[in-house]
TORKOL-4160 file (C-alpha; in steps of 0.2 Angstrom, whole numbers, padded with zeros to 4 digits, m for minus):
422
<pt num="1" X="m0269" Y="0264" Z="m0205"/>
<pt num="2" X="m0269" Y="0248" Z="m0220"/>
<pt num="3" X="m0252" Y="0249" Z="m0221"/>
<pt num="4" X="m0249" Y="0247" Z="m0205"/>
<pt num="5" X="m0259" Y="0232" Z="m0202"/>
<pt num="6" X="m0251" Y="0226" Z="m0218"/>
<pt num="7" X="m0233" Y="0226" Z="m0209"/>
<pt num="8" X="m0240" Y="0222" Z="m0192"/>
<pt num="9" X="m0247" Y="0204" Z="m0200"/>
<pt num="10" X="m0231" Y="0203" Z="m0211"/>
<pt num="11" X="m0222" Y="0204" Z="m0194"/>
<pt num="12" X="m0232" Y="0191" Z="m0186"/>
<pt num="13" X="m0230" Y="0180" Z="m0202"/>
<pt num="14" X="m0213" Y="0181" Z="m0202"/>
<pt num="15" X="m0211" Y="0179" Z="m0183"/>
<pt num="16" X="m0221" Y="0161" Z="m0184"/>
<pt num="17" X="m0212" Y="0157" Z="m0201"/>
<pt num="18" X="m0196" Y="0160" Z="m0192"/>
<pt num="19" X="m0202" Y="0151" Z="m0176"/>
<pt num="20" X="m0208" Y="0136" Z="m0187"/>
<pt num="21" X="m0191" Y="0135" Z="m0197"/>
<pt num="22" X="m0181" Y="0135" Z="m0179"/>
<pt num="23" X="m0190" Y="0122" Z="m0173"/>
<pt num="24" X="m0198" Y="0112" Z="m0185"/>
<pt num="25" X="m0183" Y="0113" Z="m0198"/>
<pt num="26" X="m0174" Y="0096" Z="m0202"/>
<pt num="27" X="m0159" Y="0092" Z="m0190"/>
<pt num="28" X="m0147" Y="0082" Z="m0196"/>
<pt num="29" X="m0138" Y="0070" Z="m0179"/>
<pt num="30" X="m0129" Y="0053" Z="m0177"/>
<pt num="31" X="m0139" Y="0041" Z="m0166"/>
<pt num="32" X="m0131" Y="0027" Z="m0155"/>
<pt num="33" X="m0127" Y="0010" Z="m0163"/>
<pt num="34" X="m0132" Y="m0007" Z="m0158"/>
<pt num="35" X="m0114" Y="m0015" Z="m0155"/>
<pt num="36" X="m0108" Y="m0032" Z="m0153"/>
<pt num="37" X="m0095" Y="m0042" Z="m0145"/>
<pt num="38" X="m0094" Y="m0026" Z="m0132"/>
<pt num="39" X="m0079" Y="m0027" Z="m0120"/>
<pt num="40" X="m0080" Y="m0018" Z="m0106"/>
<pt num="41" X="m0065" Y="m0009" Z="m0099"/>
<pt num="42" X="m0060" Y="0003" Z="m0084"/>
<pt num="43" X="m0046" Y="0014" Z="m0088"/>
<pt num="44" X="m0032" Y="0018" Z="m0074"/>
<pt num="45" X="m0016" Y="0026" Z="m0074"/>
<pt num="46" X="m0003" Y="0021" Z="m0062"/>
<pt num="47" X="0017" Y="0014" Z="m0062"/>
<pt num="48" X="0027" Y="0002" Z="m0057"/>
<pt num="49" X="0032" Y="m0004" Z="m0041"/>
<pt num="50" X="0039" Y="m0019" Z="m0031"/>
<pt num="51" X="0028" Y="m0030" Z="m0019"/>
<pt num="52" X="0043" Y="m0034" Z="m0010"/>
<pt num="53" X="0056" Y="m0019" Z="m0008"/>
<pt num="54" X="0067" Y="m0015" Z="0007"/>
<pt num="55" X="0078" Y="m0002" Z="0011"/>
<pt num="56" X="0092" Y="m0011" Z="0020"/>
<pt num="57" X="0105" Y="m0004" Z="0032"/>
<pt num="58" X="0114" Y="m0010" Z="0049"/>
<pt num="59" X="0107" Y="m0012" Z="0065"/>
<pt num="60" X="0124" Y="m0003" Z="0073"/>
<pt num="61" X="0130" Y="0012" Z="0068"/>
<pt num="62" X="0150" Y="0014" Z="0065"/>
<pt num="63" X="0160" Y="0021" Z="0047"/>
<pt num="64" X="0157" Y="0012" Z="0032"/>
<pt num="65" X="0174" Y="m0001" Z="0029"/>
<pt num="66" X="0168" Y="m0008" Z="0012"/>
<pt num="67" X="0153" Y="m0010" Z="0000"/>
<pt num="68" X="0151" Y="m0026" Z="m0012"/>
<pt num="69" X="0136" Y="m0021" Z="m0022"/>
<pt num="70" X="0132" Y="m0008" Z="m0034"/>
<pt num="71" X="0114" Y="m0003" Z="m0043"/>
<pt num="72" X="0109" Y="m0015" Z="m0054"/>
<pt num="73" X="0117" Y="m0030" Z="m0046"/>
<pt num="74" X="0109" Y="m0047" Z="m0043"/>
<pt num="75" X="0114" Y="m0052" Z="m0025"/>
<pt num="76" X="0109" Y="m0070" Z="m0018"/>
<pt num="77" X="0100" Y="m0072" Z="0000"/>
<pt num="78" X="0115" Y="m0070" Z="0015"/>
<pt num="79" X="0127" Y="m0063" Z="0002"/>
<pt num="80" X="0140" Y="m0049" Z="0009"/>
<pt num="81" X="0134" Y="m0032" Z="0003"/>
<pt num="82" X="0146" Y="m0021" Z="0017"/>
<pt num="83" X="0154" Y="m0019" Z="0030"/>
<pt num="84" X="0158" Y="m0008" Z="0044"/>
<pt num="85" X="0173" Y="m0005" Z="0055"/>
<pt num="86" X="0172" Y="m0019" Z="0069"/>
<pt num="87" X="0191" Y="m0018" Z="0077"/>
<pt num="88" X="0183" Y="m0011" Z="0093"/>
<pt num="89" X="0170" Y="m0024" Z="0092"/>
<pt num="90" X="0182" Y="m0038" Z="0090"/>
<pt num="91" X="0191" Y="m0031" Z="0106"/>
<pt num="92" X="0174" Y="m0033" Z="0116"/>
<pt num="93" X="0173" Y="m0051" Z="0108"/>
<pt num="94" X="0191" Y="m0055" Z="0115"/>
<pt num="95" X="0186" Y="m0049" Z="0130"/>
<pt num="96" X="0169" Y="m0059" Z="0133"/>
<pt num="97" X="0180" Y="m0075" Z="0127"/>
<pt num="98" X="0193" Y="m0071" Z="0141"/>
<pt num="99" X="0180" Y="m0070" Z="0153"/>
<pt num="100" X="0171" Y="m0086" Z="0149"/>
<pt num="101" X="0188" Y="m0096" Z="0149"/>
<pt num="102" X="0191" Y="m0087" Z="0167"/>
<pt num="103" X="0174" Y="m0094" Z="0172"/>
<pt num="104" X="0178" Y="m0111" Z="0167"/>
<pt num="105" X="0194" Y="m0110" Z="0177"/>
<pt num="106" X="0184" Y="m0107" Z="0194"/>
<pt num="107" X="0169" Y="m0119" Z="0190"/>
<pt num="108" X="0185" Y="m0133" Z="0189"/>
<pt num="109" X="0191" Y="m0126" Z="0205"/>
<pt num="110" X="0175" Y="m0125" Z="0213"/>
<pt num="111" X="0171" Y="m0142" Z="0207"/>
<pt num="112" X="0186" Y="m0148" Z="0217"/>
<pt num="113" X="0182" Y="m0140" Z="0233"/>
<pt num="114" X="0165" Y="m0148" Z="0232"/>
<pt num="115" X="0176" Y="m0166" Z="0230"/>
<pt num="116" X="0188" Y="m0161" Z="0245"/>
<pt num="117" X="0173" Y="m0155" Z="0256"/>
<pt num="118" X="0164" Y="m0173" Z="0253"/>
<pt num="119" X="0180" Y="m0181" Z="0255"/>
<pt num="120" X="0182" Y="m0173" Z="0273"/>
<pt num="121" X="0165" Y="m0174" Z="0277"/>
<pt num="122" X="0165" Y="m0195" Z="0274"/>
<pt num="123" X="0181" Y="m0194" Z="0286"/>
<pt num="124" X="0171" Y="m0184" Z="0299"/>
<pt num="125" X="0157" Y="m0196" Z="0298"/>
<pt num="126" X="0169" Y="m0211" Z="0300"/>
<pt num="127" X="0176" Y="m0202" Z="0314"/>
<pt num="128" X="0159" Y="m0198" Z="0322"/>
<pt num="129" X="0154" Y="m0217" Z="0321"/>
<pt num="130" X="0169" Y="m0223" Z="0330"/>
<pt num="131" X="0168" Y="m0212" Z="0344"/>
<pt num="132" X="0151" Y="m0216" Z="0348"/>
<pt num="133" X="0153" Y="m0236" Z="0348"/>
<pt num="134" X="0169" Y="m0231" Z="0360"/>
<pt num="135" X="0158" Y="m0221" Z="0370"/>
<pt num="136" X="0144" Y="m0234" Z="0370"/>
<pt num="137" X="0157" Y="m0247" Z="0375"/>
<pt num="138" X="0164" Y="m0237" Z="0390"/>
<pt num="139" X="0182" Y="m0233" Z="0384"/>
<pt num="140" X="0180" Y="m0217" Z="0379"/>
<pt num="141" X="0171" Y="m0203" Z="0388"/>
<pt num="142" X="0157" Y="m0192" Z="0381"/>
<pt num="143" X="0164" Y="m0177" Z="0376"/>
<pt num="144" X="0173" Y="m0185" Z="0363"/>
<pt num="145" X="0158" Y="m0192" Z="0355"/>
<pt num="146" X="0151" Y="m0174" Z="0356"/>
<pt num="147" X="0167" Y="m0167" Z="0349"/>
<pt num="148" X="0166" Y="m0180" Z="0334"/>
<pt num="149" X="0148" Y="m0175" Z="0330"/>
<pt num="150" X="0151" Y="m0158" Z="0330"/>
<pt num="151" X="0166" Y="m0160" Z="0318"/>
<pt num="152" X="0155" Y="m0170" Z="0306"/>
<pt num="153" X="0142" Y="m0155" Z="0306"/>
<pt num="154" X="0154" Y="m0143" Z="0301"/>
<pt num="155" X="0162" Y="m0155" Z="0287"/>
<pt num="156" X="0143" Y="m0157" Z="0282"/>
<pt num="157" X="0139" Y="m0138" Z="0281"/>
<pt num="158" X="0157" Y="m0135" Z="0272"/>
<pt num="159" X="0151" Y="m0146" Z="0259"/>
<pt num="160" X="0134" Y="m0135" Z="0257"/>
<pt num="161" X="0145" Y="m0119" Z="0255"/>
<pt num="162" X="0156" Y="m0128" Z="0243"/>
<pt num="163" X="0142" Y="m0134" Z="0231"/>
<pt num="164" X="0133" Y="m0116" Z="0233"/>
<pt num="165" X="0149" Y="m0107" Z="0227"/>
<pt num="166" X="0149" Y="m0119" Z="0213"/>
<pt num="167" X="0130" Y="m0116" Z="0206"/>
<pt num="168" X="0136" Y="m0098" Z="0210"/>
<pt num="169" X="0151" Y="m0100" Z="0196"/>
<pt num="170" X="0140" Y="m0110" Z="0186"/>
<pt num="171" X="0127" Y="m0095" Z="0185"/>
<pt num="172" X="0141" Y="m0085" Z="0182"/>
<pt num="173" X="0149" Y="m0096" Z="0166"/>
<pt num="174" X="0130" Y="m0094" Z="0159"/>
<pt num="175" X="0129" Y="m0076" Z="0159"/>
<pt num="176" X="0148" Y="m0076" Z="0151"/>
<pt num="177" X="0141" Y="m0086" Z="0136"/>
<pt num="178" X="0128" Y="m0077" Z="0135"/>
<pt num="179" X="0139" Y="m0060" Z="0135"/>
<pt num="180" X="0149" Y="m0067" Z="0121"/>
<pt num="181" X="0133" Y="m0072" Z="0111"/>
<pt num="182" X="0128" Y="m0056" Z="0111"/>
<pt num="183" X="0144" Y="m0049" Z="0110"/>
<pt num="184" X="0148" Y="m0058" Z="0094"/>
<pt num="185" X="0131" Y="m0054" Z="0087"/>
<pt num="186" X="0136" Y="m0035" Z="0089"/>
<pt num="187" X="0150" Y="m0041" Z="0077"/>
<pt num="188" X="0140" Y="m0051" Z="0066"/>
<pt num="189" X="0128" Y="m0033" Z="0064"/>
<pt num="190" X="0147" Y="m0025" Z="0058"/>
<pt num="191" X="0142" Y="m0033" Z="0041"/>
<pt num="192" X="0126" Y="m0031" Z="0030"/>
<pt num="193" X="0120" Y="m0046" Z="0020"/>
<pt num="194" X="0106" Y="m0047" Z="0008"/>
<pt num="195" X="0088" Y="m0055" Z="0017"/>
<pt num="196" X="0082" Y="m0063" Z="0001"/>
<pt num="197" X="0088" Y="m0064" Z="m0018"/>
<pt num="198" X="0086" Y="m0047" Z="m0023"/>
<pt num="199" X="0091" Y="m0034" Z="m0037"/>
<pt num="200" X="0098" Y="m0020" Z="m0028"/>
<pt num="201" X="0090" Y="m0003" Z="m0036"/>
<pt num="202" X="0101" Y="0010" Z="m0027"/>
<pt num="203" X="0115" Y="0012" Z="m0017"/>
<pt num="204" X="0114" Y="0025" Z="m0003"/>
<pt num="205" X="0131" Y="0029" Z="0004"/>
<pt num="206" X="0149" Y="0026" Z="0001"/>
<pt num="207" X="0165" Y="0019" Z="0011"/>
<pt num="208" X="0170" Y="0030" Z="0024"/>
<pt num="209" X="0155" Y="0039" Z="0028"/>
<pt num="210" X="0148" Y="0036" Z="0046"/>
<pt num="211" X="0129" Y="0030" Z="0048"/>
<pt num="212" X="0120" Y="0027" Z="0060"/>
<pt num="213" X="0108" Y="0012" Z="0068"/>
<pt num="214" X="0095" Y="0010" Z="0054"/>
<pt num="215" X="0101" Y="0023" Z="0041"/>
<pt num="216" X="0097" Y="0014" Z="0024"/>
<pt num="217" X="0113" Y="0008" Z="0012"/>
<pt num="218" X="0105" Y="0000" Z="m0002"/>
<pt num="219" X="0087" Y="m0002" Z="m0009"/>
<pt num="220" X="0082" Y="m0022" Z="m0013"/>
<pt num="221" X="0068" Y="m0028" Z="m0023"/>
<pt num="222" X="0064" Y="m0047" Z="m0029"/>
<pt num="223" X="0064" Y="m0045" Z="m0047"/>
<pt num="224" X="0049" Y="m0058" Z="m0047"/>
<pt num="225" X="0036" Y="m0047" Z="m0037"/>
<pt num="226" X="0036" Y="m0031" Z="m0050"/>
<pt num="227" X="0017" Y="m0027" Z="m0053"/>
<pt num="228" X="0008" Y="m0013" Z="m0056"/>
<pt num="229" X="m0001" Y="m0001" Z="m0045"/>
<pt num="230" X="m0014" Y="0009" Z="m0055"/>
<pt num="231" X="m0027" Y="0023" Z="m0049"/>
<pt num="232" X="m0046" Y="0020" Z="m0053"/>
<pt num="233" X="m0059" Y="0033" Z="m0052"/>
<pt num="234" X="m0070" Y="0027" Z="m0036"/>
<pt num="235" X="m0086" Y="0030" Z="m0050"/>
<pt num="236" X="m0080" Y="0016" Z="m0058"/>
<pt num="237" X="m0070" Y="0004" Z="m0046"/>
<pt num="238" X="m0089" Y="m0003" Z="m0041"/>
<pt num="239" X="m0085" Y="m0016" Z="m0057"/>
<pt num="240" X="m0068" Y="m0023" Z="m0050"/>
<pt num="241" X="m0065" Y="m0040" Z="m0045"/>
<pt num="242" X="m0048" Y="m0049" Z="m0042"/>
<pt num="243" X="m0041" Y="m0060" Z="m0055"/>
<pt num="244" X="m0049" Y="m0047" Z="m0068"/>
<pt num="245" X="m0036" Y="m0047" Z="m0085"/>
<pt num="246" X="m0030" Y="m0030" Z="m0091"/>
<pt num="247" X="m0019" Y="m0022" Z="m0104"/>
<pt num="248" X="m0004" Y="m0014" Z="m0098"/>
<pt num="249" X="0005" Y="0000" Z="m0108"/>
<pt num="250" X="0022" Y="0007" Z="m0101"/>
<pt num="251" X="0026" Y="0025" Z="m0107"/>
<pt num="252" X="0043" Y="0018" Z="m0111"/>
<pt num="253" X="0036" Y="0007" Z="m0124"/>
<pt num="254" X="0020" Y="0014" Z="m0130"/>
<pt num="255" X="0019" Y="0003" Z="m0143"/>
<pt num="256" X="0019" Y="m0012" Z="m0133"/>
<pt num="257" X="0004" Y="m0021" Z="m0124"/>
<pt num="258" X="0007" Y="m0033" Z="m0110"/>
<pt num="259" X="m0007" Y="m0044" Z="m0101"/>
<pt num="260" X="m0010" Y="m0041" Z="m0082"/>
<pt num="261" X="m0021" Y="m0049" Z="m0068"/>
<pt num="262" X="m0029" Y="m0040" Z="m0052"/>
<pt num="263" X="m0019" Y="m0045" Z="m0039"/>
<pt num="264" X="m0025" Y="m0033" Z="m0025"/>
<pt num="265" X="m0037" Y="m0021" Z="m0023"/>
<pt num="266" X="m0035" Y="m0007" Z="m0011"/>
<pt num="267" X="m0046" Y="m0007" Z="0005"/>
<pt num="268" X="m0044" Y="0011" Z="0008"/>
<pt num="269" X="m0047" Y="0024" Z="m0005"/>
<pt num="270" X="m0038" Y="0040" Z="m0008"/>
<pt num="271" X="m0050" Y="0052" Z="0001"/>
<pt num="272" X="m0043" Y="0067" Z="m0008"/>
<pt num="273" X="m0043" Y="0061" Z="m0028"/>
<pt num="274" X="m0057" Y="0050" Z="m0024"/>
<pt num="275" X="m0048" Y="0036" Z="m0031"/>
<pt num="276" X="m0046" Y="0017" Z="m0027"/>
<pt num="277" X="m0029" Y="0008" Z="m0031"/>
<pt num="278" X="m0028" Y="m0009" Z="m0037"/>
<pt num="279" X="m0012" Y="m0019" Z="m0042"/>
<pt num="280" X="m0009" Y="m0030" Z="m0057"/>
<pt num="281" X="0004" Y="m0044" Z="m0059"/>
<pt num="282" X="0011" Y="m0044" Z="m0076"/>
<pt num="283" X="0014" Y="m0061" Z="m0087"/>
<pt num="284" X="0025" Y="m0055" Z="m0100"/>
<pt num="285" X="0031" Y="m0038" Z="m0096"/>
<pt num="286" X="0050" Y="m0034" Z="m0101"/>
<pt num="287" X="0062" Y="m0042" Z="m0091"/>
<pt num="288" X="0071" Y="m0025" Z="m0086"/>
<pt num="289" X="0057" Y="m0015" Z="m0077"/>
<pt num="290" X="0060" Y="0003" Z="m0069"/>
<pt num="291" X="0052" Y="0009" Z="m0053"/>
<pt num="292" X="0041" Y="0024" Z="m0053"/>
<pt num="293" X="0036" Y="0021" Z="m0072"/>
<pt num="294" X="0020" Y="0028" Z="m0079"/>
<pt num="295" X="0009" Y="0014" Z="m0084"/>
<pt num="296" X="m0008" Y="0014" Z="m0092"/>
<pt num="297" X="m0021" Y="m0001" Z="m0089"/>
<pt num="298" X="m0037" Y="m0005" Z="m0098"/>
<pt num="299" X="m0046" Y="m0018" Z="m0084"/>
<pt num="300" X="m0057" Y="m0029" Z="m0094"/>
<pt num="301" X="m0073" Y="m0029" Z="m0081"/>
<pt num="302" X="m0086" Y="m0039" Z="m0093"/>
<pt num="303" X="m0091" Y="m0042" Z="m0110"/>
<pt num="304" X="m0110" Y="m0040" Z="m0120"/>
<pt num="305" X="m0115" Y="m0050" Z="m0133"/>
<pt num="306" X="m0125" Y="m0034" Z="m0140"/>
<pt num="307" X="m0126" Y="m0016" Z="m0131"/>
<pt num="308" X="m0130" Y="m0001" Z="m0134"/>
<pt num="309" X="m0115" Y="0010" Z="m0127"/>
<pt num="310" X="m0120" Y="0030" Z="m0124"/>
<pt num="311" X="m0107" Y="0043" Z="m0124"/>
<pt num="312" X="m0105" Y="0052" Z="m0107"/>
<pt num="313" X="m0107" Y="0069" Z="m0117"/>
<pt num="314" X="m0124" Y="0064" Z="m0123"/>
<pt num="315" X="m0131" Y="0062" Z="m0105"/>
<pt num="316" X="m0136" Y="0078" Z="m0096"/>
<pt num="317" X="m0139" Y="0075" Z="m0076"/>
<pt num="318" X="m0131" Y="0060" Z="m0075"/>
<pt num="319" X="m0128" Y="0054" Z="m0059"/>
<pt num="320" X="m0120" Y="0037" Z="m0062"/>
<pt num="321" X="m0136" Y="0027" Z="m0064"/>
<pt num="322" X="m0149" Y="0040" Z="m0071"/>
<pt num="323" X="m0149" Y="0054" Z="m0085"/>
<pt num="324" X="m0158" Y="0063" Z="m0098"/>
<pt num="325" X="m0154" Y="0062" Z="m0116"/>
<pt num="326" X="m0160" Y="0065" Z="m0135"/>
<pt num="327" X="m0169" Y="0055" Z="m0143"/>
<pt num="328" X="m0176" Y="0050" Z="m0160"/>
<pt num="329" X="m0194" Y="0044" Z="m0160"/>
<pt num="330" X="m0206" Y="0045" Z="m0176"/>
<pt num="331" X="m0194" Y="0057" Z="m0185"/>
<pt num="332" X="m0194" Y="0070" Z="m0170"/>
<pt num="333" X="m0183" Y="0076" Z="m0155"/>
<pt num="334" X="m0186" Y="0072" Z="m0139"/>
<pt num="335" X="m0178" Y="0073" Z="m0123"/>
<pt num="336" X="m0181" Y="0057" Z="m0112"/>
<pt num="337" X="m0174" Y="0049" Z="m0095"/>
<pt num="338" X="m0164" Y="0032" Z="m0096"/>
<pt num="339" X="m0155" Y="0020" Z="m0083"/>
<pt num="340" X="m0138" Y="0017" Z="m0088"/>
<pt num="341" X="m0126" Y="0002" Z="m0081"/>
<pt num="342" X="m0109" Y="m0002" Z="m0085"/>
<pt num="343" X="m0094" Y="0010" Z="m0092"/>
<pt num="344" X="m0081" Y="0010" Z="m0102"/>
<pt num="345" X="m0063" Y="0015" Z="m0106"/>
<pt num="346" X="m0071" Y="0027" Z="m0119"/>
<pt num="347" X="m0082" Y="0038" Z="m0110"/>
<pt num="348" X="m0095" Y="0028" Z="m0113"/>
<pt num="349" X="m0110" Y="0019" Z="m0102"/>
<pt num="350" X="m0120" Y="0003" Z="m0106"/>
<pt num="351" X="m0138" Y="0007" Z="m0108"/>
<pt num="352" X="m0148" Y="m0003" Z="m0095"/>
<pt num="353" X="m0168" Y="0002" Z="m0098"/>
<pt num="354" X="m0181" Y="0016" Z="m0101"/>
<pt num="355" X="m0178" Y="0017" Z="m0119"/>
<pt num="356" X="m0195" Y="0017" Z="m0128"/>
<pt num="357" X="m0200" Y="0006" Z="m0142"/>
<pt num="358" X="m0193" Y="0010" Z="m0159"/>
<pt num="359" X="m0184" Y="0025" Z="m0153"/>
<pt num="360" X="m0165" Y="0030" Z="m0154"/>
<pt num="361" X="m0152" Y="0039" Z="m0141"/>
<pt num="362" X="m0143" Y="0054" Z="m0151"/>
<pt num="363" X="m0126" Y="0052" Z="m0149"/>
<pt num="364" X="m0121" Y="0070" Z="m0146"/>
<pt num="365" X="m0128" Y="0085" Z="m0138"/>
<pt num="366" X="m0143" Y="0094" Z="m0148"/>
<pt num="367" X="m0140" Y="0113" Z="m0151"/>
<pt num="368" X="m0141" Y="0125" Z="m0135"/>
<pt num="369" X="m0139" Y="0107" Z="m0126"/>
<pt num="370" X="m0121" Y="0110" Z="m0129"/>
<pt num="371" X="m0121" Y="0120" Z="m0113"/>
<pt num="372" X="m0123" Y="0103" Z="m0105"/>
<pt num="373" X="m0106" Y="0099" Z="m0106"/>
<pt num="374" X="m0097" Y="0109" Z="m0097"/>
<pt num="375" X="m0095" Y="0106" Z="m0079"/>
<pt num="376" X="m0103" Y="0120" Z="m0066"/>
<pt num="377" X="m0090" Y="0131" Z="m0059"/>
<pt num="378" X="m0099" Y="0136" Z="m0046"/>
<pt num="379" X="m0101" Y="0118" Z="m0036"/>
<pt num="380" X="m0089" Y="0109" Z="m0044"/>
<pt num="381" X="m0080" Y="0106" Z="m0029"/>
<pt num="382" X="m0094" Y="0103" Z="m0017"/>
<pt num="383" X="m0097" Y="0087" Z="m0011"/>
<pt num="384" X="m0117" Y="0085" Z="m0007"/>
<pt num="385" X="m0128" Y="0074" Z="m0019"/>
<pt num="386" X="m0120" Y="0068" Z="m0036"/>
<pt num="387" X="m0111" Y="0077" Z="m0049"/>
<pt num="388" X="m0121" Y="0084" Z="m0063"/>
<pt num="389" X="m0119" Y="0095" Z="m0076"/>
<pt num="390" X="m0126" Y="0114" Z="m0076"/>
<pt num="391" X="m0137" Y="0123" Z="m0089"/>
<pt num="392" X="m0127" Y="0140" Z="m0085"/>
<pt num="393" X="m0120" Y="0151" Z="m0099"/>
<pt num="394" X="m0101" Y="0158" Z="m0098"/>
<pt num="395" X="m0105" Y="0170" Z="m0084"/>
<pt num="396" X="m0114" Y="0159" Z="m0074"/>
<pt num="397" X="m0130" Y="0148" Z="m0067"/>
<pt num="398" X="m0147" Y="0149" Z="m0076"/>
<pt num="399" X="m0157" Y="0142" Z="m0061"/>
<pt num="400" X="m0154" Y="0125" Z="m0065"/>
<pt num="401" X="m0151" Y="0109" Z="m0055"/>
<pt num="402" X="m0132" Y="0105" Z="m0052"/>
<pt num="403" X="m0127" Y="0093" Z="m0038"/>
<pt num="404" X="m0145" Y="0092" Z="m0032"/>
<pt num="405" X="m0146" Y="0110" Z="m0027"/>
<pt num="406" X="m0158" Y="0122" Z="m0034"/>
<pt num="407" X="m0144" Y="0137" Z="m0036"/>
<pt num="408" X="m0153" Y="0157" Z="m0039"/>
<pt num="409" X="m0150" Y="0164" Z="m0053"/>
<pt num="410" X="m0134" Y="0176" Z="m0051"/>
<pt num="411" X="m0134" Y="0194" Z="m0062"/>
<pt num="412" X="m0118" Y="0203" Z="m0063"/>
<pt num="413" X="m0112" Y="0218" Z="m0051"/>
<pt num="414" X="m0116" Y="0236" Z="m0055"/>
<pt num="415" X="m0109" Y="0249" Z="m0045"/>
<pt num="416" X="m0106" Y="0239" Z="m0031"/>
<pt num="417" X="m0123" Y="0231" Z="m0027"/>
<pt num="418" X="m0134" Y="0217" Z="m0037"/>
<pt num="419" X="m0145" Y="0224" Z="m0050"/>
<pt num="420" X="m0155" Y="0215" Z="m0063"/>
<pt num="421" X="m0153" Y="0216" Z="m0080"/>
<pt num="422" X="m0167" Y="0227" Z="m0090"/>
């Protein structure tokens, strides 16, 4: 009996010693130091694009006769790029010119008819006046005076008819001029010219091909408008502002760093990827840039004379503003909730407040807290609440808060039904 008690006491003492060792043993941890002259940068991934890009083609359809430019060529505004077969349209232009010439002749004839009608009217007016005078003197019967007045009225009507015919012919002349202008414009559309000083990026058709109106023949860009289109995570995009400087690195030249400036911030975010688009102009980029090339940007959103930059991996339950960290205070580890501010491109968050006096923040998870760094499998795709980390093991949750929702403990299935572990 005495041995049993001794064994029991020894077991209790061993368990207590083990518990004390596990909970009170010294640990070596790394703490977050205070840094001076901290640059707060945001990382983004994007591509080289051109602000002014045009896919140009003919406004009419037809067979390509010739092309005068190729990919890589620089062209000036108004320079010929391509031409369509235009014999048929040239015939239409010739017919419109003939119609205009015929109208000019008809107009000359109508003007002469008006002059003739006016002359006849003047003659009839003079004859009518003489007959009136003779009738008043009694030297001519009244019937002749009436006939003279009738002839004058007829001549006046003929003048009106001639003038109306002249007006109709003049209107037809305007229509003929417009028709000629239309046919000439359509003929001009058989030539494709550069709309601005441009660089030819691609040539999409060859001579002999039949193209429809609007089919792109060349892709042109203004090389002076090349910039970088980058995608920024919405969680960090709130720090962006026009005019902020950035560092650009091209995939084809990983050793080179180029200076850029935010020129535009997109008003619409990507609803699927939860990213915001920004465009950066480049001041010292290479002369030859390649559209679509991948580029990395690091945008400077601010600087701090001194700051505590806490690695995000050390923060649990982080909702973008508040989170829980391990701290060292009076030589002991403790957990506390802190407030955080701006983020940088190195996965760190600026401490905004809440740190007790004399305490230091642990820069990495402690012990079992390593599970806090693995995203929650069950609700990583949900949209409710802020994104958080869960305390679950590899097989599921441990009843912790994840995205602000309390999840029940999950147990493995046994024989088609839920069964509690013994």
